[in-house]
N, C-alpha and C positions, 0 to 999 in steps of 0.2 A: 166701655171702649168702643170707638167707632170702627166701622169695617175697614176704613183707610189705615187707621192706627194698627189694626190687627194685621193687615197685609204688610205694613212696614216692619212690624215686629217679626213676622214670618221670614221676610227677606233678610232682616238683620241676623236672625238665628241661622239661616241658610248660609249667609256670607261668613258668619263666625265659624261654623262647622267646616266650611271650605278652607278658611284661613288656617284653622288648626290642622286640618289634613295636610295642607301644603307644607306647614312648618314641620310636621312629623316626617313627611317624605324627605324634605330637605335634610333633616337631622340624620335620617337613616342613610341617605346618600353620603352625607358628610362622614358618618361613622364608617361606612364601607370604604370610602376613600382613604380615611385615616388608617384604618386597619390594613388596607392594601399597601399604603405607604410604609407602615410599620413592618409588614412582612418583607417588603422590598428592602427596607433598611436592615432588617435582621439577616436576610439573605446576603445583602451587600457586606454586612459586618462579618458574617461567616466566611464569605469569600475573601475578605480582606485578611482575616485571621489565617486562613489556609494559605493564601498567597504570600503572606508575610513569612510564614514558616518556610514554604517551598522556595521563596525567592533567595534564600541563603545558599541554595544548592546550585552547583555549576554543571554537574554531570561528570562521569568518569573520564570522558574523552578529553576533558581539559587538563587532566593530569599527565597525559602521554608525553607532552613535549619536555617537561622537566624531570619526569620519573619514568623514562622509557622501559627500563628493566622491570620495575615493579608492575607497570601497566601490562607488559607482555606476559608476565607470569600470571597475572590476574585474569586477563581477558578470556581465556579458555578454561578457567577453573570452574568447579562446581558452584561456587558462589556467583560468579558472573552469569552462569547459565541456570541459576536457580529458577528463574522465570524468564521466558524469552518469547519472541514472536516465532511462529512456525517458519522453518527454513526448508523450502522444498528439497534442496540438495542434501540436507541432513535427514529429513523426516519422510521423504517419499518412500523409502525402502520398507517402512512398516505399514504403509497404506496401499502400496502398489506392488504386486497385484492385490485385489480386495481380499480381506480375510474375514470369514465368518467363524464365530467361536461361541461356545456355550460357557456360561458362568452361573453356577447355581441352577435354578430352574429357568434362567433367561437366556436368550440368544441375542447377540449383537454382531455388528459388522463394521469394520473400518474400511473406508474406500475413498477414492478420488472421483468426484462426480462433477463434470463440466468445469474442471479446474479447481473445485472446492474440496478441501479436505473435510470429510464428514465421519461422524460416528453415528451409525444407525442403531438406536437402542430405545429402551422403554422410557417414556417421558413421565411427568408427574401424574398425567391422567391414565397411566397404565397402557397407553398405546405406543406401538413401535413407530418411530419416525426419525428422520435424519436431523442431526444437529451439527452445524458447521463449527470446526475447531477455531478458536480465537487465538489461544496462546498455549505454551507448553511449559511444564515443569521438568527441568533436568534434561540430561542427554544420555547418561550412562550410570548404572546398568538398566535403568528403567525410565520411562517417560510417561507422565500423566498429563492430561489435557484439560484446558480451561475453555468453557463454553459461555458465550454471552447470553444472559437470561433476561429477566424482566425486572422492573423497578430498580434499575441500577445494579442488579446483582450479576455476578459471574459465578458459575458453578463448576466444580472440579469433578471429573469423571472418576468412578471407582474402577473402571477398566483402564489398564495401562499396557504399554508395549515394552517388551524386553528388547533393548537395542542390540543385545548380543546375539539373540536367536531369532528376532523378528516375531516372536510369539506374543499373542495378546492374552491377558489374564485379568482376573479380579484381584485387586490389592488386598481385599478382605477375605480371600480364600473362599470358604464354603458358607459364609454368613448368609448369602442370598438375600441381600437387602431389597425390599420391595418398594414400589412407588407409594408415596404417601408417608413413608417412614422418615424419621429424622436423619438416619444415616444413608438413605438412598442418595444418589448423586444429585437429585433435584431438591433434596431436603436441606435444612439449615445446617446439618452436620457437615455438609460439603460446600457451604457457601464461601466462596473465595474471599469476599470482603471481610468476613468475620473470623474464618478459621485458618487462612493460609497467607493472605497477601502481606501481612505486616512483617513476616520473616522472609518471604521470597522476593521482597522488593526493598528499595531504598526510601526511607522516610515516608511510609504510607500513612495516610490520614483517612480514617474510615468514613466520617461524615454521615452518620446514620440518623435519619429522622424517624423517631419512634412513633409519632402520631400518624404519619403517612406510611410507615413501614417501607421506606425507600432509602437507597444509598446514593450519595454523590461523592464517591471515593476518589481520591487523588493521590499521586505519589511523585516523588522527585525523579525517580529513575526505575525502570524495570530491571529486575535482577538485584543481587546484592552487590552494589557498586562500591567504589572507593569511599564515598561519603557515608555509607552505612556504618563504617567503622571510624572514619575521621571527621564525621559531621560535615555541615555545610562549608564548602571551600570557596565560595564566590569572593568573600572578603580577602581570603588568602591569595587568590589569583590576581585580584586587583592590586594588592599591595606589592606582590612580586613584579607585576607589570610596571608599576610606578617607581619601584626601587630595585632595578636590576643589579645583581651582584652584591647586594647588601645583606648583611646578617641581622638577626634580631627582629624577625617578623613577629609583631605583637599578636597577630591573628592565630598563630600556631600554639596549641596547648599540648604539652606532653602529659600523657596519662600515666597514672600510677598502675601498679600491678592489679589492685582491686578494680580499678576502672576498666582495665582491659578484660578482666574476667567478667565484669558486668556486661561489657559490649558483646562478648561471645555468648554469655549466658542469657542475654535478652531474647535470643532465639533458640539456643540449644538447651531448653529447659521446659519442663511442664510447669506452668505458672498461670496465675490469674493476673490479667493486666488491669492496673488500677485506673488508667486514664488514656492510654494510647499515646503518651507524649514522651516516651523515653528517647533520649538523644545521647550519642557518645559523650562520655565524661560524667554521665549521671550515675548515681549509685543504684544498683539493682533493686535493693530493698526499699528504695524510695518510689519505685514504679511497679513492683510486682510482689505478689504473695507466692512464694515458692512451694510447690507440691513436694512433700517428703514422705518417707515411710510412715504410714498411719494405719487406720483400720481398713482401708481399701486394699484392693489387689493390684494397684499400680506398681508397687515395689515389693520385692521380696524383703524379708526382715533384715537381711544383710545389706540392703541398699541397691541391689541389682534391679534394673528396670525390666519389666516383664515383656515389653514389646520393643518399640523403638528406643534406642539409647539416646534419650535427651540427656546429655551428659552432665549438666551442671550439678544437680542434686547428688549424683554419684560421685562427682569430683569433689564437691564440698564435704562429702562424708569420708574422704580419704586422708591418709597421712601425708600424701603428696601435697595436697592443697595446704594442709596445716603447716607443712615445711616450706611454704612460700613458693612452691612450683606453680607456674601459670601456664595457660594454654600455649602461649607463644614460646615457651621453653622447649616445646616438642614439635609444634606445627609451624610451618612457614605461613606467615600471615596472608600471603597473596596467592599461594597455590592450595593451601589447606593440607598439603602433604607433610609427612614427617620430615624433619630437617636432617635426620640421619636414619639409616636403615637397620632393621633387626635389633640385635642386642647393643649395638654401638650407641644407640640413643640412650638407653638406660645406664650403660656403663660409664657414661660421662660423669655421673655422680657416684655410682655404686662400685666403681673400680678405683677411683682416686684415693680414698673416698672424699667427697665433699660433705662435711658435716651438715646436718645430722644423719646423712644417708649411711647405712651400714655397708661395709665392704662385702662384695659378692664375688665368689669364684664360680664361673659359669658351670663348670663340669660338676663340681661337688655339690653345688646348690640345686641344680636341676635334676640330677640323677638320670639324665637322658643323654644319648649320644649326640655329639656335635652335628649341627645341620639336619637334625630330625625334628619332627613335631614333638613339642614338649621341652626342647632345648631352648627355645626362644621365650624371652620374658613375656611377650604378648600372649602366647598360647595359654599361659596359666593365670596371668594377672589382668589381662584385658580380653576375656572371652567374648566370642562373637554371638550375636543374636540376629536371625534373619528378620528384616523389616519389609513389609509389603511383599512378603513371599519370596523375594529374590535378593534383597539388598542386605548384605552382611555388615553389621556395624558393631563396634567394640564398646563394651562397658568400660566406663572411666572411673570406677570405684577403686581400682588397683587392689582388689580384694585377694585374699589368700584362699586357695581351694581347700574346702573342708568337707569331705564326704560324710562326716558325722552329722552335719547340719542337713544334708540331703536325706539321710536315714530318718532323722527326727522330724524335720519340717518340710521336706520336699523342696529344699533350696538347691538349685542347680550348682554343680561343681565342675570345674574345668577338666578334671581327670576323666569323668564319665562322659563329658561332651566329646572327648576324643576316643576313649576306650568304650565305645557304645556296646561292645559285646561282653563287657564285664559288669559285675554287680557293684553297687555302692560299697558293700562290705569289703570287697576285694580292694577297692581304691583306698578305703580307710586303713586297712592293714598295711598297705605300702607306705602311706604318708606317715603313719605312726612309727613304722620301722625306720624310715629315713630321718624324720625330724623329732621324734620322741616327745619330750616335755614341751618343746616349742609349740606344739599344736594346742596346748592348753593356754592359749593366749587370750588377752582381754577382748579381742574382736569376737571370739567365739562366745565368751560369756555374755557380752553385750547383745549379740544376735539372739541368743537363747531368750534373754529377757524381753527383747522386742517381739519375738515370735510368740511367746506366751501371752504377752499383753494384747497382741493383735487378735488372739483367740479368746480374749476376755478372762484369762486365768489369773486368779488372785495371787498365785504363787509368783507371778511376775513382779509384784509390788516391791519387794526388797531389791531386786535387780534394777528396776527403774529408778528407785531412790538412790542407789549406788551410782548410776549413770549421772544423775543430777549432781552428785557430790564430786565425782572423780573424773568424769569424761572431759577430755581436753578439746575435742572437736565440737564446735557449736551446733552443727546440724544434728548430732546425736542427742545432745541435751534438749534440743527442740523437739525431736521425735519422742523422747521420754516424757517431757512435760505435757505434750499433746495426748499421749496414751494414758497418762495418769488421771486425766479428768474423769474417767469411768468410776474411779474410787474417790470422788471429790468429798464424800461425807467423812472420810478418815482425817483426823487431825494432822497426822504426819504428812499426808498428801497435800492438804491445804497449805501447810508450812512451806513445802517444796515449791508449789505453784506460785505462792506469793514471793518467795525468794527469786524465782526465775524472772519475775517482773522487773528486777534490777540487774539482770544479766548484762554483760557488756555487748553481747551480740544481738542485733535487731531481730534475727530469725527466732531467737529464744524468747525475747520479750513479746514478739507477736504471738507466738504459740501460748505463752502465759496468758495473754489477753483473751485468747479463745477459751482456755481452760478455766479461767476465772468466771466465765459467764454463769455456770450453775450456782456459784457462790454469791453472785450479786443479787440484790433485792431492793425493795423500796426503802428499807431502813439503812442508815449509814453503817458500814462495817468495813473490815480491812480490805475485802475484795473490791468494794465500791471505791474506796480510797485509792487503791492501786490502779484501778481502771481509769479513774479521774485523772490521776497523774500521767498515765500513759496516753491520754488524749492530747497531751502536749509534748509527746516524744519527738525526738529529732528525726525519726524515720516515718515516712508517710504510711508504710505498710503497717507499722505498729499502731499509729493513730487510727487508721481505718478499722483494724481488727478490734481495737478498744471501743471505737464508736459502735461497731456492730454488737458487741457484747452488752452495751448500755443502750441499745436502740429503743427500748420501750420508753425511756425517759430522756432521750438524747435531744439536746438543743441543736436543731438542724441548721441554725445560723452560725454556729461555732465553726472554727476552722476544720476540726475533725468531722463535724456533722456535714459540712459542705463537701468534704473529700469523700465521705461515704456515699452521699447522694450522687456525686460525679462518677464514682466507681460503679454504682448500680445502673446509672443511666448509660454509661459506656457499654455495659454488657447486656443491655435490654433487648438486643437483637437475637438473643439466644434463649431457649427455654430455661436453662439454668439461671440465667440472669433474671428472668421473670419470676422464677421460684424465689430467689432472694428478695425481690421487691414484694412478692406476695407475703412472705414471712414477715418482712419489715412492717407492712401495713397491719397484718394480723396482731403482731406484738405491740403495736401502738393503738390497738382498740378499733381498728377500721376493717372489720371482717368483710363487709360488703365489697370494699375496694379489693381486698385480698382475693376474694372469690372470683371477681371479674378478671383479675390479672392471671390467676391460676388456670381458669378456663381457657384463656387465650393461649397460655403456655401449653396446655394439653392439646389444643388444636394444632400446635406446631410439632408436638412430640407425644403422640397418643400412647406410646409404649414405655413411658417413664414412670416407674414405680414411685419415686420421690414426689412427683407432681400429684399423683392421685392420693398419696398419703397426706400431703399438705392440704389438699382440698378437703379431704375427710376431716381433718382436724378443725378446719373452718366450719364445716357443716355441723360438726358436733357442738361447737361453741355457740352457734345460733339456734341450736335445738332441733336441727334437721337430722334426726337420728337415722332414718332410713337411707338418706343420701350418704351419710358417713359410712354406714355398713357397705353400701354398694361400692364406694370408692376404695375402702379398705380391702374388700374382697378382690378388687381389681389389682391393687398394689401387691397383695399376697400372691396372686396368680403370676404377676410379672416378676416378683422377687421372692420365690418360695422359701429361701433360706434366711430371710431377714426376720429375726426374732422380734424386733421392735414392732414390726407391722402386725405380726400374729398377736402380740400382746394388746395392741390398740384395737384390733378387730374383736378380740375377746371382750374387752371393755364395752365395745359398741353392741355386741350381741347381748351382753348382760343388761345394757341400758334399754334394749328393745325386748326384754323378757324372753330371751332365748338362752336359758341357763345351760342346757346341755351342750349347745354349740359353743358357749363361752368356755365351759370347762375343757372341752376338746381343744380349743384354740390356745388356752393357757398352757395345757399340757404340751402342745406342739412348741410353744415359745420356750418353755424350760428345757425341752429336749434339744432344741437348737442351741440354746445358751444355758448350760447348767448352772451358771453363776448369776442369773438374772433375778436379783432379790425382789424387785417389784412384782415380777410375774409370779414368783412363789407366794408372795404375800396375797395377791389377788386370787390366786388359785386356792389358797387356804380359805379365803372368804367364800369363794364359789362352792367349794366342797361343803362348807358349813351350811350354806343356804340349801344345798341338796341333801342335807342330813347325814353326810359322811364325815362325822366329827373326828374320827381317828385320822383319816386322810388329811383333814383340815389341819389338825395339830402337827402332823408330820411336815406338811408344806410350810407352815408358819415357823416351825423349828429350823427348817432349812433356810428360810428367809432371814431369820435372826442371826444364824451363823454367818451368812454372807454380808449382812449389814447390822452390826451390833450397836449402831448409833441411832436407830430409828425407834422412837418410843411407841409408835402405833402398832408395831409388830407384837411385842410382848403384851400390849393391852388387848389386842385381838385374841391372843391365846387365853388371856385371863377371862374374857367374856365367855369363851367356849367352855373352859374349865368350870366356870361358875354355873353354867347351864347344866353341866354334867354332875354337879354336886361335889366336885373335887376342890373344896373350898380352900384348903391350905395351898394347893398348887396355884389356884386362882390368885390368892393373896400375894404369893411370891412373884407371879408374873406381873401383877399390877404394880408391886413395889419396884420391880425391875424397870417398868415404864417410867415411874417417878424418879428413879435414879438418873435416867437419861434426860428427862424433862420434868423438873420439880413443879412446874406449873400445869401439869396435865390434869385438868379438873375431872375428866371422866374416870381416870384411874383412881383419883382421890375418892370419888363418889362410890366406886365399886368396892374399895377397901372398907369404907364406912358401912356398906351393906352386907359385908361378910361377918357373920356372927359365929 
């Protein structure tokens, strides 16, 4: 090849490389442009979606001309003032003069500085600085304040003002929440967008971007306006304007009793929001999973709420609701106040009587003098609980005071709430003298069963099964089926849980779906069949809970699968939401993704025992035993009374060859939960490994009593007895294992070797 040819070749190669480079650059630019356009379109579509929803709303002020009386009753109500802009004429009194106050170990100040209303308090970085007040929750008896924060967030202060006294205080009392904690006012537990806004405003749309961790929240109207209960009225306004003095407005929908209860309950309840899309007229259980009495301490076993009276669960647990009484039968829809005062409200039904309400004589029923405390129905049947240290709210379970339940289970009773200087036994003697055999009512029996079940007592079983057979109120059947899952290995329990999957009430079917999870597996069985059927239930809450129980094999493109994904995505701005996502990934075999999500959640809430526990399970699954031990130790430190955590830590200690620590932790687990069969089983194995064969046999015997349906327990006994030369006992134990599981090969082999 000549030198000229060589030069041409070099130039050609250079030109070709340059051309390729230009093409690549152009493609990259094109991809960036397309991506940018896609994001713009996505944002535009999101805006269109949000705007489409909010465009149906006209604002409460548009109701005033046609409904002046209702509007005037509403405009100064607690609903209207649920969230509002700061009003100097109203709020100045608690800022001027400046007030410095201590709460826990912290000091804060409320003041007006150059015309700005400020709260000087500890920020996220632990430093004291001023924060301007953006908005206010409520007006009386207390006011809480909203502060504009970062990334589209608004945060709600934990310090509040008592409007009656002008005093400032911490709504959480002596908890002393610190900067960096989930519950501190700068933490996610006090994020307005996630925790407060949806109930304090009209048609709130969260618009959370999980990838960027930012909010673009919007709402139709600040405060709980007319359309919070009546839905968007713009079409109604237009029709009325175009058709004056005409009847038959097609835009107006009359709600049923259940729909009205759903409207009130959408805010007045402890619940998990499935998608943030509830609108008036929707069914509650199509949008929420209701929190009810279960293993947690949110509710007492009789249904009373321990802190704020989020009334829906209590109300659904009552005979009042079962008798078709609704919120609007007692409360004025526009003022929230009672429509009649004192006993007159109750006697509308109980004096007539209106069936099925029993006739009540005030004097002989109450055994209290007229116009004294205890004479009024509300004193006994709607006891008050202070919320946020100052705000007294009434429980809506319409329960019957029963001091016996206080004595046995520390459940508050109205008698001793008033007679604070008397003992529970004193109250019990009086109510038994007054009401005699009437005190031995079904509600007492039911509460005893629920209380025993909450404590993990197997003696609760017969009572829970009776509730499933005989209880008329769906909420209590739901509570029973949820608590029954602890004993899922018992045939009678499995039968009851399966039967509950066909209950007429969605709250019961949903709880059945949860309780069927331990029974579901890879192989087709009755539990799997029931859950598969519930994936197509007519209630979204049931479908979502069924999808969760089947999550390991769930088709995420199915209707229920998409709804579960939507539910998890909607709640992904909170640590609890990320915990659920982490568990979802783990159970679908994606431990790495789970670990990533759980670490993120822990960075949001470092003091969450469930998060550390879940991360430990992931670490254990991937073989990172030391990491599992560390996380479980943290979980046990944060939740020292949680037997399950101690049990798992014991297993982790055993896995890392720390037998003595494992034994100690197994012992703590069974001490916390004396009916923890798995802990007794593993304690027996640990004792055996330590050479304590008699202790091992005792622990295994206890495990077998608690769970007579597990073949591995008598087999473990058989192996120890075989080692000890107690051959006949070993044969009997192995035979017992085979009775439970005829295919148990190890037990067969052991018997064959006993001569």
